Structure formats: C-alpha cells, structure tokens
TORLOKE-939648 format. One record per residue (C-alpha): residue number from 1; x, y, z. Coordinates in pm, whole numbers, plus 50000, padded with zeros to 5 digits. Layout:
N
ATOM    nr       u       v       w
ATOM   NUM       X       Y       Z
...
This chain:
368
ATOM    nr       u       v       w
ATOM     1   86966   32267   19118
ATOM     2   86713   31993   19217
ATOM     3   86558   31771   18955
ATOM     4   86237   31603   19013
ATOM     5   86048   31342   18799
ATOM     6   85676   31439   18772
ATOM     7   85365   31272   18638
ATOM     8   85159   31340   18316
ATOM     9   85321   31564   18065
ATOM    10   85603   31700   18290
ATOM    11   85914   31488   18261
ATOM    12   86135   31700   18493
ATOM    13   86151   32040   18650
ATOM    14   86466   32262   18711
ATOM    15   86458   32566   18921
ATOM    16   86524   32889   18726
ATOM    17   86842   33077   18825
ATOM    18   86795   33385   19015
ATOM    19   86970   33581   18752
ATOM    20   87132   33510   18405
ATOM    21   87028   33268   18126
ATOM    22   86766   32997   18148
ATOM    23   86842   32644   18052
ATOM    24   86720   32574   17697
ATOM    25   86659   32269   17491
ATOM    26   86805   32214   17140
ATOM    27   86743   32387   16896
ATOM    28   86767   32679   17129
ATOM    29   87098   32802   17274
ATOM    30   87012   33087   17525
ATOM    31   86721   33256   17682
ATOM    32   86724   33546   17914
ATOM    33   86427   33747   18063
ATOM    34   86526   34108   18103
ATOM    35   86328   34324   18350
ATOM    36   86477   34666   18427
ATOM    37   86305   34964   18581
ATOM    38   86485   35253   18442
ATOM    39   86411   35604   18555
ATOM    40   86306   35922   18372
ATOM    41   86573   36059   18137
ATOM    42   86773   36286   18347
ATOM    43   86996   36418   18055
ATOM    44   86760   36668   17883
ATOM    45   86695   36472   17570
ATOM    46   87015   36267   17544
ATOM    47   86835   35958   17671
ATOM    48   87123   35868   17893
ATOM    49   87242   35867   18255
ATOM    50   87454   36143   18396
ATOM    51   87698   35882   18555
ATOM    52   87871   35605   18389
ATOM    53   87837   35240   18419
ATOM    54   88125   35014   18494
ATOM    55   88104   34824   18155
ATOM    56   87975   34492   18299
ATOM    57   87680   34564   18527
ATOM    58   87461   34243   18559
ATOM    59   87366   34313   18944
ATOM    60   87036   34114   18983
ATOM    61   86953   34288   19304
ATOM    62   86946   34633   19148
ATOM    63   86616   34777   19000
ATOM    64   86791   34814   18667
ATOM    65   87131   34716   18496
ATOM    66   87353   34908   18264
ATOM    67   87483   34567   18118
ATOM    68   87778   34665   17885
ATOM    69   87654   35026   17835
ATOM    70   87846   35346   17934
ATOM    71   87580   35612   18000
ATOM    72   87310   35438   17778
ATOM    73   87223   35092   17914
ATOM    74   87255   34793   17687
ATOM    75   87485   34609   17471
ATOM    76   87716   34841   17231
ATOM    77   87834   34686   16898
ATOM    78   87941   34333   16929
ATOM    79   87968   34040   16666
ATOM    80   87779   33724   16617
ATOM    81   87798   33421   16384
ATOM    82   87622   33099   16342
ATOM    83   87287   33144   16490
ATOM    84   86967   33369   16530
ATOM    85   86839   33613   16777
ATOM    86   86475   33651   16860
ATOM    87   86402   33974   17062
ATOM    88   86038   33953   17196
ATOM    89   85940   34273   17382
ATOM    90   85669   34320   17631
ATOM    91   85739   34672   17758
ATOM    92   85997   34942   17679
ATOM    93   86200   35056   17385
ATOM    94   86515   34905   17226
ATOM    95   86737   35065   16957
ATOM    96   86904   34828   16706
ATOM    97   87179   34905   16457
ATOM    98   87408   34661   16274
ATOM    99   87695   34626   16034
ATOM   100   87483   34579   15721
ATOM   101   87325   34927   15772
ATOM   102   86998   34793   15902
ATOM   103   86847   34962   16212
ATOM   104   86541   34997   16414
ATOM   105   86358   35131   16712
ATOM   106   86106   34884   16851
ATOM   107   85925   34753   17166
ATOM   108   85585   34763   17346
ATOM   109   85505   34402   17186
ATOM   110   85718   34415   16868
ATOM   111   85941   34125   16773
ATOM   112   86274   34147   16600
ATOM   113   86427   33839   16438
ATOM   114   86792   33866   16331
ATOM   115   86989   33580   16157
ATOM   116   87348   33634   16223
ATOM   117   87457   33377   15960
ATOM   118   87817   33414   15840
ATOM   119   87856   33728   16062
ATOM   120   87701   34053   16171
ATOM   121   87791   34321   16421
ATOM   122   87506   34480   16595
ATOM   123   87417   34682   16894
ATOM   124   87119   34657   17132
ATOM   125   87060   34972   17343
ATOM   126   86792   35077   17588
ATOM   127   86768   35455   17555
ATOM   128   86578   35650   17820
ATOM   129   86316   35770   17585
ATOM   130   86072   35904   17840
ATOM   131   86152   36209   18019
ATOM   132   85823   36233   18216
ATOM   133   85775   35879   18335
ATOM   134   86006   35581   18415
ATOM   135   86143   35359   18140
ATOM   136   86036   35010   18218
ATOM   137   86189   34755   17987
ATOM   138   86067   34392   17983
ATOM   139   86157   34155   17712
ATOM   140   86295   33807   17624
ATOM   141   86609   33754   17421
ATOM   142   86632   33392   17279
ATOM   143   86907   33245   17057
ATOM   144   86788   32985   16807
ATOM   145   87079   32768   16640
ATOM   146   87131   32737   16285
ATOM   147   87214   32399   16146
ATOM   148   87563   32349   15992
ATOM   149   87412   32396   15639
ATOM   150   87291   32737   15722
ATOM   151   87554   32885   15959
ATOM   152   87731   33078   15672
ATOM   153   87419   33222   15503
ATOM   154   87398   33608   15460
ATOM   155   87264   33796   15760
ATOM   156   86896   33909   15763
ATOM   157   86685   34115   15973
ATOM   158   86294   34109   16021
ATOM   159   86062   34317   16231
ATOM   160   85717   34212   16338
ATOM   161   85510   34505   16473
ATOM   162   85300   34439   16783
ATOM   163   84973   34475   16578
ATOM   164   85096   34197   16340
ATOM   165   85197   33965   16625
ATOM   166   84913   33704   16666
ATOM   167   84747   33670   17009
ATOM   168   84492   33425   17128
ATOM   169   84246   33514   17399
ATOM   170   84015   33264   17580
ATOM   171   83640   33305   17560
ATOM   172   83645   33423   17927
ATOM   173   83918   33661   17869
ATOM   174   84125   33506   18152
ATOM   175   84395   33352   17936
ATOM   176   84613   33492   17653
ATOM   177   84868   33346   17431
ATOM   178   85104   33579   17237
ATOM   179   85244   33371   16932
ATOM   180   85598   33488   16879
ATOM   181   85676   33182   16647
ATOM   182   85463   32890   16535
ATOM   183   85104   32842   16460
ATOM   184   84968   32726   16802
ATOM   185   84630   32877   16912
ATOM   186   84590   33056   16585
ATOM   187   84519   32982   16227
ATOM   188   84821   32885   16013
ATOM   189   84756   33160   15785
ATOM   190   84799   33425   16076
ATOM   191   85129   33289   16179
ATOM   192   85436   33518   16125
ATOM   193   85692   33416   15864
ATOM   194   86039   33355   16007
ATOM   195   86352   33444   15798
ATOM   196   86406   33215   15512
ATOM   197   86721   33043   15646
ATOM   198   86576   33003   15994
ATOM   199   86535   32643   16150
ATOM   200   86180   32769   16214
ATOM   201   86107   32827   15850
ATOM   202   86040   32452   15789
ATOM   203   85706   32350   15950
ATOM   204   85837   32002   16006
ATOM   205   86084   32144   16265
ATOM   206   85772   32261   16473
ATOM   207   85942   32558   16622
ATOM   208   85728   32753   16864
ATOM   209   85782   33041   17100
ATOM   210   85473   33139   17295
ATOM   211   85406   33374   17593
ATOM   212   85116   33260   17803
ATOM   213   84939   33467   18070
ATOM   214   84657   33318   18295
ATOM   215   84478   33550   18513
ATOM   216   84293   33431   18849
ATOM   217   84029   33174   18757
ATOM   218   84166   33115   18421
ATOM   219   84250   32788   18254
ATOM   220   84416   32698   17912
ATOM   221   84540   32369   17759
ATOM   222   84862   32386   17551
ATOM   223   84807   32128   17278
ATOM   224   85053   31853   17197
ATOM   225   85318   31935   16947
ATOM   226   85200   31925   16579
ATOM   227   85490   31695   16491
ATOM   228   85526   31529   16834
ATOM   229   85412   31187   16717
ATOM   230   85600   31195   16392
ATOM   231   85960   31296   16498
ATOM   232   86117   31404   16855
ATOM   233   86028   31750   16954
ATOM   234   86174   31925   17256
ATOM   235   85947   32140   17458
ATOM   236   86015   32346   17748
ATOM   237   85771   32550   17972
ATOM   238   85918   32830   18192
ATOM   239   85721   32972   18490
ATOM   240   85874   33318   18490
ATOM   241   85614   33512   18714
ATOM   242   85329   33425   18956
ATOM   243   85320   33132   19198
ATOM   244   84997   33189   19362
ATOM   245   84863   32814   19349
ATOM   246   84919   32766   18973
ATOM   247   84864   32404   18870
ATOM   248   85028   32233   18577
ATOM   249   84838   31896   18505
ATOM   250   84684   31922   18832
ATOM   251   85009   31965   19035
ATOM   252   85079   32290   19215
ATOM   253   85400   32458   19115
ATOM   254   85578   32632   19413
ATOM   255   85884   32789   19242
ATOM   256   85983   32964   18918
ATOM   257   86124   32679   18705
ATOM   258   86185   32516   18366
ATOM   259   85960   32222   18298
ATOM   260   86075   31963   18038
ATOM   261   85741   31846   17870
ATOM   262   85638   31530   17685
ATOM   263   85548   31703   17351
ATOM   264   85303   31423   17256
ATOM   265   85074   31524   17529
ATOM   266   84840   31816   17607
ATOM   267   84925   32041   17910
ATOM   268   84672   32190   18128
ATOM   269   84750   32520   18308
ATOM   270   84501   32653   18564
ATOM   271   84510   32934   18824
ATOM   272   84275   32944   19124
ATOM   273   84005   33223   19130
ATOM   274   84141   33346   19463
ATOM   275   84496   33392   19342
ATOM   276   84611   33750   19389
ATOM   277   84811   33777   19057
ATOM   278   84835   33628   18713
ATOM   279   85093   33380   18600
ATOM   280   85323   33414   18303
ATOM   281   85493   33136   18112
ATOM   282   85722   33109   17814
ATOM   283   85725   32805   17585
ATOM   284   86015   32706   17381
ATOM   285   85974   32412   17130
ATOM   286   86136   32268   16828
ATOM   287   86286   31969   16659
ATOM   288   86643   31935   16783
ATOM   289   86920   32001   16530
ATOM   290   87126   31721   16672
ATOM   291   87474   31853   16572
ATOM   292   87768   31939   16774
ATOM   293   87749   32281   16932
ATOM   294   88094   32469   16982
ATOM   295   88035   32802   17138
ATOM   296   88277   33082   17228
ATOM   297   88120   33405   17341
ATOM   298   87921   33542   17048
ATOM   299   88011   33260   16801
ATOM   300   87834   32927   16780
ATOM   301   87972   32675   16533
ATOM   302   88014   32304   16498
ATOM   303   88385   32269   16557
ATOM   304   88671   32439   16739
ATOM   305   88828   32504   16400
ATOM   306   88519   32696   16289
ATOM   307   88529   32903   16601
ATOM   308   88903   32994   16538
ATOM   309   88807   33083   16184
ATOM   310   88523   33314   16307
ATOM   311   88769   33496   16522
ATOM   312   89009   33532   16230
ATOM   313   88734   33651   15983
ATOM   314   88607   33904   16252
ATOM   315   88957   34054   16306
ATOM   316   89019   34064   15929
ATOM   317   88674   34214   15807
ATOM   318   88488   34328   16120
ATOM   319   88200   34160   15948
ATOM   320   88154   34463   15715
ATOM   321   88264   34723   15963
ATOM   322   88054   34957   16186
ATOM   323   87882   35232   15977
ATOM   324   87737   35411   16272
ATOM   325   87864   35726   16439
ATOM   326   87884   35570   16783
ATOM   327   87919   35217   16924
ATOM   328   87605   35248   17147
ATOM   329   87391   35371   16868
ATOM   330   87062   35516   16964
ATOM   331   86826   35746   16790
ATOM   332   86671   36083   16872
ATOM   333   86419   36094   17147
ATOM   334   86134   36212   16923
ATOM   335   86195   35929   16674
ATOM   336   85910   35686   16677
ATOM   337   85942   35308   16624
ATOM   338   86078   35220   16282
ATOM   339   86273   34952   16090
ATOM   340   86540   35045   15836
ATOM   341   86583   34747   15614
ATOM   342   86815   34758   15307
ATOM   343   86764   35136   15293
ATOM   344   86392   35136   15320
ATOM   345   86224   35247   15634
ATOM   346   85898   35118   15769
ATOM   347   85681   35206   16063
ATOM   348   85387   35058   16257
ATOM   349   85224   35396   16175
ATOM   350   85195   35314   15814
ATOM   351   84841   35224   15704
ATOM   352   84743   34932   15494
ATOM   353   84717   35132   15170
ATOM   354   85087   35259   15226
ATOM   355   84996   35616   15308
ATOM   356   85223   35775   15572
ATOM   357   85065   35886   15903
ATOM   358   85261   36165   16069
ATOM   359   85623   36258   15965
ATOM   360   85812   35953   16100
ATOM   361   85903   35814   15760
ATOM   362   86255   35961   15736
ATOM   363   86601   35815   15694
ATOM   364   86706   35723   16033
ATOM   365   87061   35895   15998
ATOM   366   86882   36215   15935
ATOM   367   86754   36209   16318
ATOM   368   87069   36111   16485
C-alpha cells in the first residue's frame, strides 16, 4: 500500500484493503466493517438459508457472506482470551450467546461490549429475522486490547441500547457524530460507561470510538485529544464511505483510507454542497498500552508461553463449556431485542420506571 506524508493534522495515509481487517493503532488490535445484504428469510421462520455455506465464506465480491456459518450466517461458538470486543451496529440484527450463560439480540444502533479476559466462548450470528424484506446487516467489530494486568480478569458483557448511545448533531443538521466510546462532542455525564476492567475505563487513556457522518454542504471539526498534550495518544481516522470531494484539513481525499492523525491538533472535515452522497468516517483513538502483543487466532497475550497456556486451558476447560443447544445459537423470529446478563433479562422496550411494555421480558431459553 502507498504511504504518503501529508500536512496539518494528517501524519500519513494508508489505503484501506478491499476486504478484511483495517490497520489499527495500539491499543486496538482489529477492526472490520461488515456490510452484508442478506435476502428475506426463505425458510418459513427458521431464519436461515435453505442451502449450506462452505464454512469459510469471506467473498468480498458477493452481496453477502456466510462467514463460518452453515445455514445461518455468522460466527458459531469460538473462544477468546486477553482482549475486548466492541460490536457497534448501524443496521441489522445480531444474536449473541456465550459460555457464561449471557446472551442477547441487538442491532439497529445498539452497541455490545464484551471483555473476554481470562476466557470466554461466544457466538455471533446474523439470523434472517425479516421474512418480508431484505436483512441488511451493517456494523463494525473492533478489538480493544487489555493490558497484562487485566488479561486474566473475569469475562463481562455490557449492552448499550441505541437510545442510550450519545449522538451529536450540528446546528445545520448536516453533520452527526455517534459516540460509541469517549466523551467527545457530548457532555462527560452523557458518555457510556465501559466495562470496569477495560482500558477505556480510565479517562487518562483517552479511548474514543466515533462514527462521523457528513452530508453534502456539511463541515465538522474533530477536536484535539483531551490528553494529547499530556501523553502520547494514537488517533486514526478511517474514511469508509463517500469520496465525492471530501476535504480533510483542506486536502481532497480520493480513496478510502486510514489516516494517522496528530492527536494534538484539531481536524477539519468538510464536504462540498454539490456532493451527491454523504461521507462516513470511523475514529479510533487511545493511549497506547505499549506492551508486547502475541496473537494466535482468538487469543491475544504478551508471550508465546501465555498463548500455549491459553490453548491448554481451553482444551481442558472449554472456558466453562457451551450451555446452548446449538453452536450457531439464534433466538426465535418473534423475539425482540434483549440482553440476558447474569440471569436477568433487559430490553430497550422497558420504560424508565421499569414497567414492561409488551411481552418480551421472558427468559431467552423459553423462546428457542
């Protein structure tokens, strides 16, 4: 990929790959942007395809991918240790189940944050919930590393419903920022609370995950990092959609790319009024952990010996085992969005006074 040194806040740019993970700065490990145009459910309510996938379908030229799924697209049960996953949805539905007994159905702007810690097995499936319209699925999955001191903490799981995810809108309505992590563009009191063992839970680590959308004629300024003049902060800006004359600090960007930014400077983003479509950006930012990273598939530790131990522990314990009746666990078609955490189910349909709306507050295993 071609590197180029640019002026102002942009240190360098790297073209984004046509498929697969994006490059990420420490403390992040992995980022992938899923866009899959699944059709209507053809199975009469089973939320699955009538034909089987090949078990490793990542074809970037297809309208959708099955990934590791068989008849339901997605990622059946698999283990993790040593980091966190942030799954930030834009459209579509994801079913989650894990070895601790936690589960959920979420999407349409919801965010799930899972700390794998010392070990968890989970599945992420994309059921064909709609029988009368296509099942468009659009989301980011981001891996945030854990420091050595936190790699063996107990697993945890948090759900942030879309109506609780902060969003900033410019006065002219032409620019929006969805704040998946951090306190940029919003009041600090409105920011979501990361899991307690997360690198993002310490404000001095200045972790931010932002989704910026600029419509034609819009302009927005990404402010310099809160801690940028006190400590080293890594900041990356990804242009993921829309190239119709967008300018970053006055320079027209002509390809989808990852821009490494100087976090001590503001960044101006503007889109000409005659642009035909809006432009979308992802921001990943944080203080680097600055520790050795040794990764083998789903395990991320600091040494090769720790990776070997992770495999040994998984073979011995299965990280608690799989308590669900199928490896590609999905929930019934009429099941609404929910989160099952430590045996207690919550839903975005619960009012502020705790009164249930509708009949969705049941144990998830009653609706398999």
